[in-house]
C-alpha positions as CSV (number, residue, x, y, z in Angstrom):
1,M,-1.9,29.1,-6.9
2,K,-0.3,27.5,-9.3
3,R,-2.1,24.1,-10.4
4,V,-1.1,20.8,-10.2
5,L,-4.2,18.2,-12.0
6,I,-3.5,14.8,-10.4
7,I,-5.0,11.6,-12.5
8,T,-5.8,8.9,-9.7
9,Y,-8.2,6.1,-9.5
10,Y,-8.1,5.8,-5.7
11,W,-9.6,8.8,-3.8
12,P,-11.8,8.5,-0.8
13,P,-14.3,7.2,0.0
14,S,-11.9,4.5,-1.0
15,A,-9.9,3.2,1.5
16,G,-6.9,1.4,1.9
17,S,-3.3,2.1,1.0
18,G,-3.7,3.1,-2.5
19,V,-5.6,6.4,-1.8
20,Q,-3.4,7.6,1.2
21,R,-0.6,8.8,-0.5
22,W,-2.2,11.5,-3.1
23,L,-5.4,12.2,-0.5
24,K,-2.1,13.6,2.1
25,M,0.1,14.9,-0.3
26,S,-2.9,17.2,-1.9
27,K,-4.0,17.8,1.5
28,Y,-0.2,19.8,2.0
29,L,0.0,21.2,-1.7
30,P,-1.7,24.2,-1.0
31,E,0.4,25.1,1.7
32,F,3.2,25.5,-0.5
33,G,1.4,27.3,-3.7
34,W,-0.1,24.8,-5.0
35,Q,-3.8,23.8,-5.5
36,P,-4.4,20.3,-6.3
37,V,-6.9,19.7,-9.1
38,I,-8.0,16.2,-8.7
39,F,-8.9,14.1,-11.8
40,T,-10.9,10.4,-10.5
41,P,-13.9,8.5,-11.3
42,S,-17.2,9.1,-10.3
43,N,-18.4,5.5,-9.9
44,P,-15.0,3.0,-8.8
45,D,-15.5,-0.5,-8.2
46,F,-14.0,-0.7,-5.0
47,H,-15.6,-2.6,-1.9
48,I,-13.7,-1.2,1.1
49,K,-15.1,2.2,1.6
50,D,-13.7,4.4,4.5
51,E,-15.7,7.7,4.8
52,S,-13.3,9.3,7.5
53,L,-11.1,9.9,5.2
54,L,-13.5,12.6,3.4
55,K,-12.3,15.0,6.0
56,D,-8.6,14.9,4.8
57,I,-9.5,16.4,1.1
58,S,-8.3,20.4,1.1
59,E,-10.9,22.8,0.7
60,K,-9.1,24.2,-1.7
61,A,-8.9,21.0,-4.1
62,E,-11.2,21.0,-7.1
63,I,-12.3,17.5,-7.7
64,V,-13.0,16.6,-11.4
65,K,-15.2,13.3,-11.8
66,I,-16.2,11.4,-15.2
67,P,-17.9,7.6,-15.2
68,I,-15.8,4.8,-15.6
69,W,-16.7,0.9,-16.6
70,E,-15.1,-1.8,-15.1
71,P,-15.2,-5.3,-15.9
72,Y,-15.5,-6.7,-12.3
73,G,-18.7,-7.0,-12.1
74,I,-18.8,-10.1,-14.8
75,Y,-16.0,-11.4,-13.2
76,R,-17.6,-12.0,-9.7
77,M,-20.6,-13.1,-11.9
78,L,-18.5,-15.9,-13.8
79,T,-16.7,-17.1,-10.9
80,G,-19.1,-16.5,-7.8
81,T,-16.7,-14.1,-5.8
82,K,-18.5,-11.9,-3.4
83,P,-17.1,-8.3,-3.9
84,E,-15.2,-8.4,-0.6
85,E,-13.3,-11.6,-1.6
86,S,-12.1,-9.5,-4.8
87,N,-10.0,-7.4,-2.8
88,F,-7.7,-10.5,-2.1
89,G,-6.1,-10.4,-5.4
90,M,-5.5,-13.1,-8.0
91,T,-2.6,-14.5,-6.5
92,N,-3.9,-15.6,-2.9
93,E,-5.5,-18.8,-3.6
94,G,-4.0,-22.4,-3.8
95,G,-4.7,-25.6,-5.1
96,D,-6.6,-26.0,-8.5
97,L,-8.4,-22.8,-9.8
98,S,-11.7,-23.7,-11.4
99,W,-11.8,-23.1,-15.2
100,S,-13.5,-19.9,-14.9
101,K,-11.3,-18.2,-12.6
102,K,-8.6,-19.6,-15.0
103,L,-10.0,-17.6,-18.0
104,S,-11.0,-14.6,-16.2
105,Y,-7.0,-14.2,-14.8
106,W,-6.0,-14.9,-18.4
107,V,-8.9,-12.4,-19.9
108,R,-7.6,-10.1,-16.9
109,G,-3.8,-10.3,-17.9
110,N,-4.0,-10.7,-21.2
111,V,-7.1,-8.6,-22.8
112,F,-7.0,-5.8,-19.8
113,V,-3.7,-4.7,-20.3
114,P,-2.1,-3.1,-17.8
115,D,-4.9,-4.1,-15.9
116,P,-9.6,-3.7,-16.0
117,R,-9.1,0.2,-15.6
118,I,-7.7,0.6,-19.2
119,T,-11.3,0.9,-20.2
120,W,-11.4,4.6,-18.4
121,R,-8.4,5.8,-20.5
122,S,-9.8,6.7,-24.2
123,K,-12.9,8.6,-21.9
124,S,-10.5,10.5,-20.0
125,I,-8.2,11.6,-22.5
126,S,-11.1,13.1,-24.4
127,F,-12.4,15.2,-21.4
128,L,-9.5,15.9,-20.0
129,K,-8.1,17.6,-23.5
130,K,-11.1,19.6,-23.6
131,Y,-10.7,20.5,-20.0
132,L,-6.9,21.6,-19.6
133,S,-7.8,23.7,-22.4
134,E,-10.4,25.6,-21.0
135,N,-8.8,25.0,-17.5
136,P,-4.7,25.2,-17.6
137,V,-2.9,23.5,-15.3
138,D,1.1,24.1,-14.5
139,A,1.8,20.2,-14.4
140,F,0.3,17.0,-13.9
141,V,0.6,13.5,-12.0
142,T,0.1,10.1,-12.5
143,T,0.0,7.9,-10.1
144,G,-0.1,3.9,-10.7
145,P,-1.3,1.3,-10.0
146,P,-3.6,1.2,-11.6
147,H,-0.9,1.6,-14.2
148,S,-3.8,2.3,-16.7
149,M,-3.6,6.1,-15.4
150,H,0.2,6.6,-16.8
151,L,-1.6,5.4,-20.2
152,I,-3.9,8.3,-19.2
153,G,-1.0,10.5,-19.1
154,L,0.6,9.8,-22.3
155,G,-2.6,10.9,-23.9
156,V,-2.8,13.9,-21.9
157,K,1.5,14.8,-22.9
158,K,0.6,13.9,-26.5
159,H,-1.8,17.0,-26.6
160,F,0.0,18.9,-24.3
161,P,3.8,18.5,-25.1
162,N,5.1,21.6,-22.8
163,L,3.3,20.5,-19.9
164,K,5.3,19.1,-16.9
165,W,4.4,15.2,-16.4
166,V,5.5,13.5,-13.0
167,A,4.9,9.7,-13.4
168,D,4.2,8.2,-9.8
169,F,4.9,4.2,-9.0
170,R,3.9,3.1,-6.1
171,D,4.5,-0.5,-7.3
172,P,6.4,-2.5,-10.2
173,W,4.7,-2.5,-13.6
174,S,6.3,-5.2,-16.0
175,T,8.3,-7.1,-13.1
176,F,5.2,-7.1,-10.7
177,D,5.7,-11.0,-10.2
178,V,2.4,-11.0,-8.8
179,H,0.7,-10.3,-11.9
180,N,3.0,-12.2,-14.1
181,S,1.8,-15.4,-12.9
182,F,-1.1,-15.1,-15.1
183,L,0.5,-13.3,-18.3
184,S,1.3,-14.9,-21.7
185,D,4.8,-13.9,-23.5
186,S,2.4,-11.5,-25.8
187,G,0.8,-9.6,-22.4
188,K,4.2,-9.4,-20.8
189,K,5.8,-7.6,-24.0
190,K,2.9,-5.3,-24.5
191,N,3.1,-3.9,-20.9
192,E,6.6,-3.6,-21.1
193,S,6.2,-1.6,-24.3
194,L,3.8,0.6,-22.9
195,E,5.9,0.8,-19.7
196,K,9.2,1.6,-21.5
197,E,7.3,4.9,-23.2
198,V,5.8,6.1,-20.0
199,L,9.2,6.2,-19.0
200,E,10.9,7.9,-21.6
201,K,7.5,10.3,-22.3
202,A,7.6,11.3,-18.9
203,D,9.3,14.7,-17.6
204,W,9.7,13.0,-14.0
205,L,9.9,9.6,-12.9
206,V,8.9,9.3,-8.5
207,M,9.0,5.9,-6.7
208,T,8.7,5.1,-3.0
209,S,11.8,3.3,-2.1
210,N,15.5,3.3,-3.1
211,N,15.5,-0.5,-4.1
212,T,12.3,0.1,-6.9
213,P,14.0,1.6,-9.8
214,G,16.0,-1.9,-9.9
215,E,12.2,-3.4,-10.7
216,F,12.2,-1.0,-13.7
217,P,14.0,-1.2,-17.1
218,P,16.8,0.9,-17.5
219,L,15.5,4.6,-17.0
220,D,17.1,8.3,-17.2
221,K,18.5,8.6,-13.5
222,S,18.8,12.7,-13.9
223,K,14.6,12.4,-13.8
224,L,13.9,10.0,-11.0
225,K,13.1,11.2,-7.0
226,I,12.4,9.2,-4.4
227,I,9.9,10.0,-2.6
228,T,8.5,7.7,0.5
229,N,5.2,7.3,1.8
230,G,4.8,8.8,5.2
231,F,2.8,9.5,8.1
232,D,0.0,12.5,8.8
233,S,1.1,14.1,11.8
234,D,-2.5,15.2,12.4
235,D,-3.5,11.9,12.6
236,F,-2.0,11.5,15.6
237,K,-2.1,14.5,17.7
238,D,-4.7,12.8,19.8
239,F,-3.5,9.4,19.9
240,K,-2.8,8.3,23.7
241,D,-0.4,4.9,24.5
242,T,-2.7,2.8,26.6
243,S,-0.6,0.0,26.3
244,D,1.0,-1.6,29.5
245,N,2.4,-5.1,31.0
246,K,-0.6,-5.8,33.2
247,G,-2.8,-8.1,30.8
248,K,-2.3,-9.6,27.2
249,F,0.6,-9.3,25.4
250,K,-1.5,-8.0,22.2
251,I,0.1,-8.1,19.0
252,Y,-1.5,-6.5,16.0
253,H,-1.7,-6.9,12.3
254,T,-3.8,-4.9,9.9
255,G,-4.9,-5.0,6.1
256,L,-4.7,-7.9,3.6
257,L,-3.4,-11.2,4.7
258,N,-3.7,-13.4,2.0
259,T,-1.7,-16.7,0.6
260,I,1.5,-14.8,-0.4
261,R,1.6,-12.9,3.2
262,N,0.7,-15.8,4.9
263,P,3.7,-16.1,7.5
264,V,3.7,-20.1,8.1
265,N,7.0,-19.7,10.2
266,L,5.5,-17.0,12.2
267,W,2.7,-18.9,13.4
268,K,5.3,-22.0,14.3
269,A,7.2,-19.7,16.2
270,L,4.1,-18.6,18.5
271,T,3.3,-22.1,18.9
272,E,6.8,-23.1,20.0
273,L,7.1,-20.2,22.5
274,C,3.8,-21.4,24.0
275,S,5.2,-24.7,24.3
276,E,8.0,-23.4,25.9
277,N,7.0,-20.7,28.0
278,K,3.8,-20.7,30.4
279,S,3.9,-16.6,30.6
280,F,3.9,-16.0,27.0
281,K,1.5,-18.9,26.5
282,E,-1.0,-16.9,29.5
283,K,-0.6,-13.6,27.6
284,L,-0.5,-14.0,24.0
285,H,-3.2,-12.4,22.2
286,L,-3.5,-11.7,18.5
287,E,-5.4,-9.0,16.8
288,I,-5.7,-9.4,13.2
289,I,-7.8,-6.9,11.8
290,G,-8.6,-6.4,7.6
291,N,-9.2,-8.5,4.6
292,V,-7.8,-12.7,5.4
293,E,-8.3,-15.1,3.1
294,P,-10.7,-18.1,4.5
295,A,-7.8,-20.6,4.6
296,I,-6.0,-18.6,7.3
297,I,-9.0,-18.0,9.0
298,D,-9.8,-21.4,9.4
299,F,-5.9,-22.7,9.9
300,L,-6.0,-20.3,13.2
301,N,-9.5,-21.3,14.4
302,N,-8.7,-24.8,14.6
303,H,-4.9,-24.5,15.8
304,A,-4.3,-26.4,19.1
305,T,-2.8,-23.7,20.1
306,L,-3.3,-20.3,18.7
307,S,-7.2,-20.7,18.3
308,N,-8.1,-19.4,21.5
309,K,-5.6,-16.5,21.1
310,V,-6.8,-14.8,18.1
311,N,-9.4,-12.1,17.1
312,F,-11.0,-11.4,13.6
313,T,-12.1,-7.9,12.3
314,K,-13.3,-6.7,9.4
315,W,-11.5,-4.0,7.9
316,I,-12.6,-0.9,9.7
317,K,-12.2,3.0,9.5
318,H,-8.6,4.3,9.6
319,D,-9.4,6.7,12.6
320,E,-11.0,3.8,14.4
321,L,-8.2,1.9,13.6
322,L,-5.9,4.3,15.4
323,N,-7.5,3.8,18.2
324,R,-7.5,0.6,18.4
325,Y,-3.4,0.8,18.4
326,E,-3.5,2.9,21.7
327,S,-3.8,-0.7,23.5
328,A,-1.2,-2.7,21.2
329,N,2.4,-3.8,22.6
330,L,3.7,-5.0,19.5
331,L,2.8,-4.1,15.5
332,L,3.2,-6.6,13.1
333,L,3.9,-5.9,9.4
334,I,4.3,-8.4,6.8
335,V,4.9,-7.5,2.8
336,N,4.4,-10.3,0.1
337,Q,6.8,-13.2,-0.5
338,S,7.6,-12.7,-3.7
339,R,10.9,-11.4,-5.1
340,N,9.4,-7.9,-5.8
341,A,9.5,-7.6,-1.8
342,I,13.1,-6.4,-1.8
343,S,11.8,-2.8,-2.9
344,Q,8.8,-2.5,-1.0
345,L,8.4,-0.1,2.0
346,P,4.5,0.2,3.0
347,G,3.1,3.4,3.7
348,K,1.6,1.2,7.0
349,L,5.2,1.2,8.0
350,F,5.1,5.1,8.5
351,E,1.7,5.1,10.3
352,Y,3.7,2.0,12.7
353,L,6.8,4.4,13.1
354,A,4.8,7.5,14.4
355,L,2.6,5.2,17.2
356,K,6.2,4.9,18.5
357,K,5.8,1.4,19.2
358,P,7.5,-1.7,19.1
359,L,7.6,-3.4,15.6
360,L,8.6,-6.9,14.0
361,A,8.7,-6.9,10.1
362,L,8.5,-9.8,8.2
363,C,10.5,-9.3,4.6
364,P,13.4,-10.1,2.7
365,E,17.2,-9.7,4.3
366,G,18.2,-6.5,2.5
367,S,14.9,-5.0,1.2
368,S,14.1,-1.6,1.7
369,L,11.7,-2.3,4.8
370,A,14.2,-4.0,6.3
371,E,16.8,-1.0,6.2
372,A,13.9,1.4,7.5
373,V,13.6,-0.9,10.5
374,K,16.8,-1.2,11.4
375,E,17.5,2.8,10.8
376,S,14.1,3.5,12.9
377,G,15.8,1.6,16.1
378,V,11.9,0.5,16.7
379,G,11.8,-3.4,16.3
380,Y,13.1,-6.0,14.2
381,A,13.2,-6.9,11.0
382,I,13.4,-10.8,9.9
383,D,13.3,-12.8,6.8
384,F,10.1,-15.3,6.0
385,S,12.5,-18.3,6.4
386,K,14.2,-17.4,9.6
387,K,11.8,-18.6,12.0
388,E,14.7,-19.3,15.3
389,E,15.3,-15.8,14.6
390,M,11.4,-14.9,14.8
391,K,11.2,-17.0,17.8
392,A,14.1,-14.9,19.3
393,A,13.1,-11.8,18.3
394,L,9.3,-12.3,19.8
395,L,10.8,-13.7,22.9
396,D,12.9,-10.4,23.5
397,L,10.0,-8.1,22.9
398,F,8.0,-10.0,25.1
399,L,10.6,-9.9,28.3
400,R,10.3,-6.0,27.2
401,F,6.8,-5.9,27.5
402,E,6.9,-7.9,30.8
403,R,9.1,-5.5,32.3
404,N,7.2,-2.3,31.0
405,D,10.9,-1.5,29.1
406,S,9.5,-0.3,25.7
407,S,12.4,1.6,23.9
408,E,11.3,4.8,21.9
409,K,13.0,5.7,18.7
410,S,14.5,9.3,17.8
411,E,12.2,11.6,16.7
412,A,14.9,12.8,14.3
413,N,14.6,9.2,12.5
414,I,11.0,10.1,11.5
415,V,9.8,13.7,11.0
416,K,11.4,13.1,7.4
417,Y,8.6,10.9,6.9
418,S,5.7,13.3,7.7
419,R,3.5,13.6,5.1
420,K,3.8,18.1,5.0
421,H,7.3,17.4,4.7
422,L,7.7,14.8,1.7
423,T,4.9,17.2,0.4
424,N,7.7,20.2,0.3
425,R,10.2,18.1,-1.5
426,F,7.8,17.3,-4.2
427,V,7.4,20.8,-4.6
428,K,10.8,21.9,-4.4
429,E,12.3,19.1,-6.1
430,I,10.1,18.3,-8.9
431,L,7.0,21.1,-9.3
432,E,9.0,23.7,-8.9
433,K,12.0,22.4,-11.3
């Protein structure tokens, strides 16, 4: 087998979308003649863990770990933030911030550039210089965010200039407006400079949607590949659809729900439908699973109409989540209400497609997500601002539920998103070129 080094911060038992892409890619790489060598921190600072993901680590994978120091403990001490709350991100809070949070955000954006994991860079480069001299590989991958992984890649490329480097961007970098809210001009310029160097020095650039390249400065299109996220067929082999039209109309949302994802118009649409349609009001049920900002929980728990129709569940393991989906009647997918949302194509979309259940996506018109939903024929993609369109879509989906008329999409529309197919593409179009 040839060998490919994958430099990633996220690795099981870390949970969430950041871990899935290269966990699944590395799972299938051996089938196409490549051994994955995973380089990751031995003590990463993440609160959400999912031990069930460990089963997806390939037996042929070599796992290499060294320690990392991160400043999040200091941040939590200064701001009084609980570990689980720090997963909301730094842009989810409305209103006035305390001086300690304002200071910590400024430090995060302008001292730890491009992100707090930059503390791992020097140690990792030194380690990999020695490791790769003794344990050669045929190519290496860096995946971000955190984009400091790409800066480790710069150091590796400097010491091994003939080694093929693939820089994988799961999100934008210098143009990521979610982070730019707390960057100074000098912080922005430093990010832009580092980003430019990575784009120039990497041999291949991989991005996750057709719109993502527009979030970066001009780049060499000849070394650009679009490889989306996907779904793993193995995860769904035991899946059983137990939904029916005899009980509640169950709408599921899973994942992060914070201020920049708070679907205000959706809550209004649901409230109005409850007042206009007696059957809808009687049968509506919301299942919200994952990290939810306290202000949203308080709003829904105190809502005159929706309070007795919503159930909140903390983050659960991936395999347990798939079991929950079995009874869902409608899957809800919400992206950030920010400029960058035009290019977002969340990994959750592909798992939703694999479930073959109706989908309602809230996203910008003309976005990569809207186009993918339209192509799949599985449901609706509606702009955040279009309350009346949301109402019409929800009513249509509810009436289909009552008739037990749930349309299924064509297999041909989703097979290209299987993790195995995407890994084969990665090998043929990048590693073996």
